[in-house]
NULUMMAR-864003 format. One record per residue (C-alpha): chain; residue number from 0; x, y, z. Coordinates in steps of 0.25 Angstrom, whole numbers, always signed. Each point is the difference from the previous one (the first is absolute). Layout:
// NULUMMAR-864003
('A', NUM, (X, Y, Z));
...
END
This chain:
// NULUMMAR-864003
('A', 0, (+199, +21, +647));
('A', 1, (+15, -4, -2));
('A', 2, (+3, +2, -15));
('A', 3, (+8, -10, -8));
('A', 4, (+15, +4, -3));
('A', 5, (-3, +4, -14));
('A', 6, (-12, +9, +4));
('A', 7, (+6, +6, +12));
('A', 8, (+12, +6, -9));
('A', 9, (-9, +11, -6));
('A', 10, (-10, +10, +4));
('A', 11, (-7, -2, -13));
('A', 12, (-3, -15, +2));
('A', 13, (-14, -3, -4));
('A', 14, (-10, +4, +11));
('A', 15, (+10, -2, +12));
('A', 16, (+5, +14, +1));
('A', 17, (-14, +6, -2));
('A', 18, (-6, -9, +11));
('A', 19, (+12, +5, +9));
('A', 20, (-3, +14, -3));
('A', 21, (-15, -2, +3));
('A', 22, (+4, -6, +13));
('A', 23, (+8, +12, +4));
('A', 24, (-11, +9, -4));
('A', 25, (-10, -8, +8));
('A', 26, (+10, +1, +12));
('A', 27, (+2, +15, -1));
('A', 28, (-15, +2, -1));
('A', 29, (-2, -7, +13));
('A', 30, (+11, +7, +6));
('A', 31, (-5, +13, -4));
('A', 32, (-13, -3, +8));
('A', 33, (+4, -8, +12));
('A', 34, (+11, +1, +10));
('A', 35, (+4, -14, +4));
('A', 36, (-3, -5, +14));
('A', 37, (+4, -14, +5));
('A', 38, (-14, -1, +7));
('A', 39, (-8, +3, -12));
('A', 40, (+4, -9, -11));
('A', 41, (-9, -3, -12));
('A', 42, (+2, -11, -10));
('A', 43, (+6, +10, -10));
('A', 44, (+11, +4, +10));
('A', 45, (+2, -15, +3));
('A', 46, (+4, -2, -15));
('A', 47, (+10, +12, +1));
('A', 48, (+6, -7, +12));
('A', 49, (+1, -13, -6));
('A', 50, (+6, +6, -13));
('A', 51, (+11, +7, +8));
('A', 52, (+4, -13, +7));
('A', 53, (+0, -7, -14));
('A', 54, (+9, +11, -6));
('A', 55, (+10, +0, +12));
('A', 56, (+0, -15, -1));
('A', 57, (+5, +1, -14));
('A', 58, (+14, +3, +4));
('A', 59, (+1, -2, +15));
('A', 60, (-2, -10, +11));
('A', 61, (-8, +8, +11));
('A', 62, (-7, -2, +13));
('A', 63, (-12, +8, +5));
('A', 64, (-1, +9, +12));
('A', 65, (-15, -2, +4));
('A', 66, (-9, +12, +2));
('A', 67, (-13, -7, -3));
('A', 68, (-10, +10, +6));
('A', 69, (+10, +12, +1));
('A', 70, (+3, -4, +14));
('A', 71, (+14, +5, -1));
('A', 72, (-3, +12, -9));
('A', 73, (-13, +3, -6));
('A', 74, (+6, +6, -13));
('A', 75, (+11, -10, -3));
('A', 76, (-3, -12, -9));
('A', 77, (-7, -12, +6));
('A', 78, (+11, -9, -5));
('A', 79, (+14, +8, +1));
('A', 80, (+10, -7, -9));
('A', 81, (+14, -2, +6));
('A', 82, (+9, -3, -11));
('A', 83, (+11, -11, +4));
('A', 84, (+8, -2, -13));
('A', 85, (-1, +0, -15));
('A', 86, (-6, -13, -5));
('A', 87, (+13, -4, -9));
('A', 88, (+9, -9, +7));
('A', 89, (+12, +9, -2));
('A', 90, (-6, +11, +8));
('A', 91, (-6, -9, +11));
('A', 92, (+14, -5, +4));
('A', 93, (+5, +14, -1));
('A', 94, (-10, +8, +8));
('A', 95, (-8, -10, +7));
('A', 96, (-8, +6, +12));
('A', 97, (+4, -2, +14));
('A', 98, (-13, +7, +5));
('A', 99, (-10, -10, +6));
('A', 100, (-14, +4, -3));
('A', 101, (-6, -4, +13));
('A', 102, (+10, +9, +7));
('A', 103, (-2, +11, -10));
('A', 104, (-15, -1, +3));
('A', 105, (+2, +1, +15));
('A', 106, (+9, +13, -2));
('A', 107, (-10, +6, -9));
('A', 108, (-12, -2, +10));
('A', 109, (+8, +6, +12));
('A', 110, (+7, +11, -7));
('A', 111, (-12, +6, -8));
('A', 112, (-3, +11, +11));
('A', 113, (+13, +6, -2));
('A', 114, (-4, +7, -13));
('A', 115, (-11, +9, -4));
('A', 116, (-14, -6, -3));
('A', 117, (+7, -14, +3));
('A', 118, (+7, +0, -14));
('A', 119, (+12, -8, +5));
('A', 120, (+13, -3, -8));
('A', 121, (-4, -9, -11));
('A', 122, (+9, -6, -11));
('A', 123, (-5, +2, -14));
('A', 124, (+12, -2, -10));
('A', 125, (+11, -10, +1));
('A', 126, (+12, +5, -8));
('A', 127, (+13, -8, +0));
('A', 128, (-4, -6, +14));
('A', 129, (-3, +14, +6));
('A', 130, (-14, +3, +5));
('A', 131, (-5, +14, -5));
('A', 132, (-11, +3, +11));
('A', 133, (-11, +10, +2));
('A', 134, (-7, +6, +12));
('A', 135, (-6, +12, +6));
('A', 136, (+8, +9, +9));
('A', 137, (+1, -2, +15));
('A', 138, (-12, +2, +9));
('A', 139, (+0, +12, +9));
('A', 140, (-4, +0, +15));
('A', 141, (-15, +4, -3));
('A', 142, (-3, -11, -10));
('A', 143, (+9, -10, +8));
('A', 144, (-8, +2, +13));
('A', 145, (-13, +0, -7));
('A', 146, (+2, -13, -7));
('A', 147, (+6, -6, +13));
('A', 148, (-12, +4, +8));
('A', 149, (-9, -6, -11));
('A', 150, (+7, -13, +0));
('A', 151, (+1, -1, +15));
('A', 152, (-15, +2, +1));
('A', 153, (-5, -9, -11));
('A', 154, (+11, -11, +3));
('A', 155, (-5, -3, +14));
('A', 156, (+11, +9, +7));
('A', 157, (+12, -6, -7));
('A', 158, (+8, +6, -11));
('A', 159, (+9, -11, -7));
('A', 160, (+7, +10, -8));
('A', 161, (+8, +6, +12));
('A', 162, (-1, -12, +9));
('A', 163, (+14, -6, -1));
('A', 164, (+9, +11, +6));
('A', 165, (+12, -9, -2));
('A', 166, (+0, +3, -15));
('A', 167, (+5, +14, +1));
('A', 168, (+11, +7, +8));
('A', 169, (-4, +6, +13));
('A', 170, (+14, +3, +7));
('A', 171, (-4, +14, +5));
('A', 172, (-15, -3, +1));
('A', 173, (+0, +4, +14));
('A', 174, (+3, +14, -3));
('A', 175, (-10, +1, -12));
('A', 176, (-14, +4, +0));
('A', 177, (-12, -8, -5));
('A', 178, (+1, +6, -14));
('A', 179, (+14, -4, -2));
('A', 180, (-3, -14, +5));
('A', 181, (-11, -2, -9));
('A', 182, (+8, +5, -12));
('A', 183, (+11, -9, +4));
('A', 184, (-9, -12, -1));
('A', 185, (-7, +3, -13));
('A', 186, (+11, +6, -7));
('A', 187, (+9, -11, +5));
('A', 188, (-9, -10, -7));
('A', 189, (+0, +8, -12));
('A', 190, (+16, +0, +0));
('A', 191, (+0, -15, +2));
('A', 192, (-9, -2, -13));
('A', 193, (+9, +9, -8));
('A', 194, (+12, -8, +5));
('A', 195, (-6, -13, -3));
('A', 196, (-3, +5, -15));
('A', 197, (+15, +5, +0));
('A', 198, (-4, +14, -3));
('A', 199, (+11, +10, +2));
('A', 200, (-5, +12, -8));
('A', 201, (-12, +8, +3));
('A', 202, (-5, +11, -9));
('A', 203, (-10, +10, +6));
('A', 204, (-7, +8, -11));
('A', 205, (-7, +9, +10));
('A', 206, (+2, +15, -1));
('A', 207, (-3, +1, +15));
('A', 208, (+8, -5, +12));
('A', 209, (-13, -3, +6));
('A', 210, (-14, +1, -5));
('A', 211, (-8, +10, +8));
('A', 212, (-15, +1, +0));
('A', 213, (-8, +10, +8));
('A', 214, (+12, +3, +8));
('A', 215, (+4, -14, +3));
('A', 216, (+11, -9, -5));
('A', 217, (-8, -12, -5));
('A', 218, (+12, -7, -7));
('A', 219, (+15, +0, +2));
('A', 220, (+11, -6, -8));
('A', 221, (+13, -7, +2));
('A', 222, (+8, +12, -3));
('A', 223, (-5, +8, +12));
('A', 224, (-1, -12, +10));
('A', 225, (+5, +7, +13));
('A', 226, (+6, -13, +5));
('A', 227, (+7, -3, -12));
('A', 228, (-5, -14, -1));
('A', 229, (+2, -1, -15));
('A', 230, (+14, +5, +1));
('A', 231, (+6, -13, -6));
('A', 232, (-8, +2, -13));
('A', 233, (+4, +9, -11));
('A', 234, (-11, +11, +0));
('A', 235, (-2, +8, -13));
('A', 236, (-9, +12, +1));
('A', 237, (-5, +2, -14));
('A', 238, (-11, +10, +1));
('A', 239, (-10, -2, -12));
('A', 240, (-14, +8, -2));
('A', 241, (-12, -7, +5));
('A', 242, (-12, -3, -8));
('A', 243, (-6, +14, +1));
('A', 244, (+11, +5, -9));
('A', 245, (-5, -9, -11));
('A', 246, (-12, +9, -2));
('A', 247, (+9, +10, -5));
('A', 248, (+5, -10, -10));
('A', 249, (-14, -3, -5));
('A', 250, (-3, +15, +0));
('A', 251, (+12, +2, -9));
('A', 252, (-6, -10, -10));
('A', 253, (+8, -11, +5));
('A', 254, (+13, +7, -2));
('A', 255, (+11, -3, +10));
('A', 256, (+11, +8, -7));
('A', 257, (+2, +13, +7));
('A', 258, (-9, -3, +12));
('A', 259, (+8, +3, +12));
('A', 260, (-4, -3, +15));
('A', 261, (-1, +12, +9));
('A', 262, (+10, -4, +11));
('A', 263, (-2, +13, +8));
('A', 264, (-14, -5, +6));
('A', 265, (+0, +0, +15));
('A', 266, (-2, -15, +2));
('A', 267, (+12, -4, -9));
('A', 268, (+11, -2, +10));
('A', 269, (+7, -13, -5));
('A', 270, (+13, +3, -7));
('A', 271, (+6, -9, -10));
('A', 272, (+10, -10, +7));
('A', 273, (+8, -10, -8));
('A', 274, (+12, -8, +3));
('A', 275, (+13, +7, -6));
('A', 276, (+4, -13, -8));
('A', 277, (-13, +1, -8));
('A', 278, (+0, +15, -2));
('A', 279, (+14, -1, -7));
('A', 280, (-2, -12, -8));
('A', 281, (-13, +4, -7));
('A', 282, (+5, +13, -6));
('A', 283, (-12, +8, +4));
('A', 284, (+1, +14, +7));
('A', 285, (-9, -4, +12));
('A', 286, (+1, +15, +5));
('A', 287, (-9, +4, -11));
('A', 288, (-11, -9, +3));
('A', 289, (-10, +11, +4));
('A', 290, (+2, +6, -14));
('A', 291, (-4, -13, -7));
('A', 292, (-13, -2, -7));
('A', 293, (-8, -12, +2));
('A', 294, (+7, -8, -11));
('A', 295, (+14, +3, +4));
('A', 296, (-4, -3, +15));
('A', 297, (-7, -13, -3));
('A', 298, (+12, -5, -9));
('A', 299, (+11, +3, +10));
('A', 300, (-8, -6, +11));
('A', 301, (-2, -13, -8));
('A', 302, (+15, +0, -4));
('A', 303, (+3, +1, +15));
('A', 304, (-9, -12, +3));
('A', 305, (+6, -8, -11));
('A', 306, (+14, +3, +5));
('A', 307, (-3, -4, +14));
('A', 308, (-6, -14, -4));
('A', 309, (+12, -2, -9));
('A', 310, (+10, +3, +11));
('A', 311, (+10, -11, +3));
('A', 312, (-6, -6, +12));
('A', 313, (-12, -9, +3));
('A', 314, (-9, +10, +7));
('A', 315, (-14, +4, -4));
('A', 316, (-7, +13, -1));
('A', 317, (-13, +6, +6));
('A', 318, (-7, +11, -7));
('A', 319, (-11, +8, +7));
('A', 320, (-8, +13, +1));
('A', 321, (-10, +3, +10));
('A', 322, (-11, -10, -2));
('A', 323, (+7, -8, -11));
('A', 324, (-11, +1, -10));
('A', 325, (+4, +11, -10));
('A', 326, (+14, +4, -1));
('A', 327, (+4, -14, +5));
('A', 328, (-7, -8, -11));
('A', 329, (+5, +10, -10));
('A', 330, (+15, -4, +2));
('A', 331, (-3, -14, +3));
('A', 332, (-7, -1, -13));
('A', 333, (+11, +7, -8));
('A', 334, (+11, -9, +7));
('A', 335, (-8, -12, -4));
('A', 336, (-2, +5, -15));
('A', 337, (+14, +5, -1));
('A', 338, (+6, -13, +5));
('A', 339, (-9, -8, -9));
('A', 340, (+4, +8, -12));
('A', 341, (+14, -5, +2));
('A', 342, (-4, -14, +2));
('A', 343, (+4, +0, +14));
('A', 344, (-14, -4, +6));
('A', 345, (-13, -7, -5));
('A', 346, (+8, -4, -12));
('A', 347, (-11, -8, -6));
('A', 348, (-11, +10, +0));
('A', 349, (-4, +8, -12));
('A', 350, (-2, +15, +0));
('A', 351, (-15, -1, +3));
('A', 352, (+2, -10, +11));
('A', 353, (+10, +8, +8));
('A', 354, (-9, +12, -2));
('A', 355, (-12, -8, +6));
('A', 356, (+9, -5, +11));
('A', 357, (+5, +13, +5));
('A', 358, (-14, +7, -1));
('A', 359, (-7, -11, +7));
('A', 360, (+10, -3, +11));
('A', 361, (+9, +12, +2));
('A', 362, (-12, +10, -1));
('A', 363, (-14, -6, +1));
('A', 364, (+3, -12, +10));
('A', 365, (+8, +9, +9));
('A', 366, (-11, +10, +2));
('A', 367, (+3, +12, -9));
('A', 368, (-13, +9, +0));
('A', 369, (-1, +2, -15));
('A', 370, (-15, +4, +1));
('A', 371, (+3, +11, +10));
('A', 372, (+13, +5, -8));
('A', 373, (-8, +1, -13));
('A', 374, (-11, +8, +6));
('A', 375, (+11, +10, +6));
('A', 376, (+8, +0, -13));
('A', 377, (+12, -6, +7));
('A', 378, (+4, -9, -11));
('A', 379, (+13, -6, +5));
('A', 380, (-4, -14, -5));
('A', 381, (-1, +5, -14));
('A', 382, (+13, +8, +1));
('A', 383, (+7, -13, +4));
('A', 384, (-3, -8, -13));
('A', 385, (+1, +13, -9));
('A', 386, (+14, +2, +6));
('A', 387, (+5, -13, -6));
('A', 388, (+4, +9, -12));
('A', 389, (+11, +7, +9));
('A', 390, (+7, -13, +4));
('A', 391, (+3, -7, -13));
('A', 392, (+14, +4, +0));
('A', 393, (+11, -10, +3));
('A', 394, (+4, +10, +12));
('A', 395, (-11, -7, +8));
('A', 396, (+4, -14, -4));
('A', 397, (+3, -9, +12));
('A', 398, (+9, -9, -9));
('A', 399, (+14, +3, +7));
('A', 400, (+13, +1, -6));
('A', 401, (+9, -5, +11));
('A', 402, (+15, +4, +0));
('A', 403, (+11, -8, +6));
('A', 404, (+11, +8, +7));
('A', 405, (+9, -1, -12));
('A', 406, (-11, +6, -8));
('A', 407, (-4, -13, -6));
('A', 408, (-13, -7, +1));
('A', 409, (-2, -14, +6));
('A', 410, (-11, -10, +0));
('A', 411, (-10, +9, -8));
('A', 412, (-8, -1, -13));
('A', 413, (-2, +11, -10));
('A', 414, (-10, +0, -11));
('A', 415, (+3, +4, -14));
('A', 416, (-9, +12, +2));
('A', 417, (+9, +4, +12));
('A', 418, (+12, +0, -8));
('A', 419, (-7, +8, -11));
('A', 420, (-3, +11, +10));
('A', 421, (+14, +0, +6));
('A', 422, (+10, +11, -1));
('A', 423, (+11, +3, +9));
('A', 424, (-6, +5, +13));
('A', 425, (+9, +7, +10));
('A', 426, (-2, -1, +15));
('A', 427, (-10, +10, +4));
('A', 428, (-7, +2, -14));
('A', 429, (-14, +5, +0));
('A', 430, (-4, -12, -9));
('A', 431, (+2, -10, +11));
('A', 432, (-9, -4, +11));
('A', 433, (+11, -1, +9));
('A', 434, (+15, +2, -2));
('A', 435, (+2, -13, +7));
('A', 436, (-5, -7, -13));
('A', 437, (+7, +8, -10));
('A', 438, (+14, +0, -7));
('A', 439, (-3, -9, -12));
('A', 440, (+12, -4, -8));
('A', 441, (+5, -9, -10));
('A', 442, (+5, -9, +11));
('A', 443, (-14, +0, +5));
('A', 444, (-5, -6, -13));
('A', 445, (+11, -11, +1));
('A', 446, (-4, -4, +14));
('A', 447, (-15, -2, -2));
('A', 448, (-9, -10, -6));
('A', 449, (-11, +5, -10));
('A', 450, (-14, -4, -2));
('A', 451, (-5, +2, -14));
('A', 452, (-13, -7, -1));
('A', 453, (-11, +9, -5));
('A', 454, (-12, +3, +8));
('A', 455, (-13, +6, -3));
('A', 456, (-1, +13, +7));
('A', 457, (-14, -2, +3));
('A', 458, (+1, -14, +5));
('A', 459, (+4, -6, +14));
('A', 460, (+14, -3, -5));
('A', 461, (+11, +2, +10));
('A', 462, (+13, +8, -5));
('A', 463, (+13, -5, +6));
('A', 464, (+2, +5, +14));
('A', 465, (+14, +2, +7));
('A', 466, (+4, -8, +12));
('A', 467, (-1, +7, +13));
('A', 468, (+12, +1, +10));
('A', 469, (-4, +2, +14));
('A', 470, (+7, +8, +11));
('A', 471, (-4, +7, +13));
('A', 472, (+2, +15, +2));
('A', 473, (-1, +8, +12));
('A', 474, (-10, +11, +2));
('A', 475, (+4, +12, -9));
('A', 476, (+2, +15, +4));
('A', 477, (-13, +8, -2));
('A', 478, (-1, +13, -8));
('A', 479, (-12, +9, +3));
('A', 480, (-6, +11, -8));
('A', 481, (-9, +9, +8));
('A', 482, (-12, +7, -5));
('A', 483, (+3, +14, -6));
('A', 484, (-3, +11, +10));
('A', 485, (-13, +8, -3));
('A', 486, (+2, +11, -10));
('A', 487, (+12, -7, -7));
('A', 488, (-7, -7, -11));
('A', 489, (+9, -4, -11));
('A', 490, (-6, +5, -13));
('A', 491, (-2, -10, -11));
('A', 492, (+4, +2, -15));
('A', 493, (-13, +3, -8));
('A', 494, (-6, -12, -7));
('A', 495, (-5, +3, -14));
('A', 496, (-12, -8, -6));
('A', 497, (+10, -6, -10));
('A', 498, (+8, -5, +11));
('A', 499, (-12, -6, +7));
('A', 500, (-4, -7, -13));
('A', 501, (+13, -6, -2));
('A', 502, (+3, -5, +14));
('A', 503, (-6, -14, +0));
('A', 504, (+13, -4, +5));
('A', 505, (+8, +9, +10));
('A', 506, (+13, +7, -4));
('A', 507, (+6, -8, +11));
('A', 508, (-3, -13, -8));
('A', 509, (+13, +0, -8));
('A', 510, (+1, -13, -8));
('A', 511, (+13, -9, +0));
('A', 512, (+3, +6, -14));
('A', 513, (+1, +14, +6));
('A', 514, (-12, +6, -6));
('A', 515, (-13, +5, +6));
('A', 516, (-13, -8, -3));
('A', 517, (-11, +10, -1));
('A', 518, (-12, -10, -2));
('A', 519, (-4, -14, +3));
('A', 520, (+1, -3, -15));
('A', 521, (+13, -5, -6));
('A', 522, (+9, +10, -6));
('A', 523, (+11, -2, -10));
('A', 524, (+13, -3, +7));
('A', 525, (+13, +6, -4));
('A', 526, (+12, -10, -3));
('A', 527, (+1, -14, -6));
('A', 528, (-7, -12, +5));
('A', 529, (-8, +7, +11));
('A', 530, (-14, -7, +2));
('A', 531, (-14, +7, +0));
('A', 532, (-8, -1, +12));
('A', 533, (+5, -9, +11));
('A', 534, (-7, -12, +5));
('A', 535, (-2, +8, +13));
('A', 536, (-7, +12, -7));
('A', 537, (-8, -9, -9));
('A', 538, (-6, -7, +13));
('A', 539, (-3, +12, +7));
('A', 540, (-6, +7, -11));
('A', 541, (-9, -12, -2));
('A', 542, (-4, +0, +14));
('A', 543, (-4, +15, -1));
('A', 544, (-8, -2, -13));
('A', 545, (-8, -11, +6));
('A', 546, (-3, +9, +13));
('A', 547, (-3, +12, -8));
('A', 548, (-10, -7, -9));
('A', 549, (-7, -7, +12));
('A', 550, (+0, +13, +8));
('A', 551, (-6, +7, -11));
('A', 552, (-11, -10, -2));
('A', 553, (-4, +0, +15));
('A', 554, (+4, +13, +8));
('A', 555, (+4, +9, -11));
('A', 556, (+8, +13, +1));
('A', 557, (-7, +13, +5));
('A', 558, (+4, +13, -6));
('A', 559, (-2, +12, +7));
('A', 560, (+2, +9, -12));
('A', 561, (+6, +0, -14));
('A', 562, (+14, -5, +1));
('A', 563, (+10, +10, -7));
('A', 564, (+11, -10, +2));
('A', 565, (-8, -11, -7));
('A', 566, (+3, -9, +12));
('A', 567, (-14, -8, -1));
('A', 568, (+0, -1, -15));
('A', 569, (+14, -6, +1));
('A', 570, (-6, -10, +10));
('A', 571, (-11, -3, -9));
('A', 572, (+10, -4, -11));
('A', 573, (+5, -10, +10));
('A', 574, (-14, -5, +2));
('A', 575, (-2, -3, -15));
('A', 576, (+12, -9, +1));
('A', 577, (-5, -8, +11));
('A', 578, (-2, -15, -1));
('A', 579, (-14, -3, -5));
('A', 580, (-7, +12, +7));
('A', 581, (-5, +13, -4));
('A', 582, (-3, +11, +10));
('A', 583, (-15, +5, +0));
('A', 584, (+1, +10, +12));
('A', 585, (+14, +5, -1));
('A', 586, (-4, +14, +3));
('A', 587, (-10, +3, +10));
END
């Protein structure tokens, strides 16, 4: 289905965009009716798997981790893609993988029991030679012993996962009980897999330290491992509401502005814990996280994840929640789309193609239970793609502006658009993603080379990207924000209907020109020579419009009551702008 260069440059090309939009509608229709299981694959699902491989293959050389009948994990893809390097010769020599697929497959097979539901650490995005991975959280003793016994009985008395004790440290095993020895082995293998993938940063989205059901700890997490097995990793506790919270989002007519999670619930005991270096560079008051609405919280967490993967080392990132199939795909998908909008990943894919890939691979083939979530009204899947309107700002761009010690840039490229957006930015300015990337001066312009080739904002054209300098850093100091004591809720300022209507971009989305964008439509920009919508904005808006049109024609939105804020009618206007599709069941 690959289009010719002339046809792929525009979503309005004859028939092609329409077919791709219909392809997405067909995917969402199947997804809304069926949860993927590797053992129950139909020809329709096989076509989805094949399409994903084709889309990955456009830009990457990849190998496959085999999970043919779900023997490793029943709700992971049958063919798990391991991206080795970008297909271009330049990136091959620059970031060629040192991972051997046979060794990786072996580590995956042996480490799967360490994590909840067998959802092992799995690389899903390759960015500048770094692997962005996903998984579930660590398995607790109840699940671990249950699955160990099951494997022991049905494998003839042998358990290959924990058979090779030499793979994990056991210096003080003589004084440990049986629980600790088992945890040493399975978590030791999990750690070995993380290290093999060069993962250093682990972002845990759980609002709990341990998941408790019926009075039992059914899962744990790296941040509360008593033996400190994960002490060599940089652990970030970034508590984010679970899928249940998104029923409130749906019940508020799909309005996330002003929707604040209740942090005083009994089960919420995980504080926000972030390295000090990240907190001071992002210019975000993290101590206020419990007062953020859903828009602000998602924006700030995404900025944090982008900052981590743009750090000056070669280390990868693991993102997980409890089971790894709700909050985890939300942030994996936002990362993939944000990086794509900057031309940093999947550079040749059009908006409809990157949308298909992230829905099919990040959500469907990794087991998101959309049919169940739709029945319960927990529309986290819809929130993800509707949220794209809140990250169009250049503040979320991964295109780094590196600075030498003498305040000049070295070995970098800037586009004409970058120069148009520039104004002097002082260290610590709220308009920069990180103060390490700021301080743009006339010397900067003289020290850089420019790329002025025009690109179609809806095509797969790749904007100029800066060269990357690598440097190892030591584990940073951590800053912890504890849960507010009961009875000490911080009052939030009242939010008016007018404010809700105008908040398609959060107040924290300040543009590089120093004005606030209050909608996803382009606004007049003060000053001479400033462009309209950036390529990033145009790309993300195109993805969102295709999604809204496809979602409207298949699942539809379910209004609980007439919407005084006009939220649903505003979304219907977006549906009308969709590519070749018109919603027939937009309100149910």
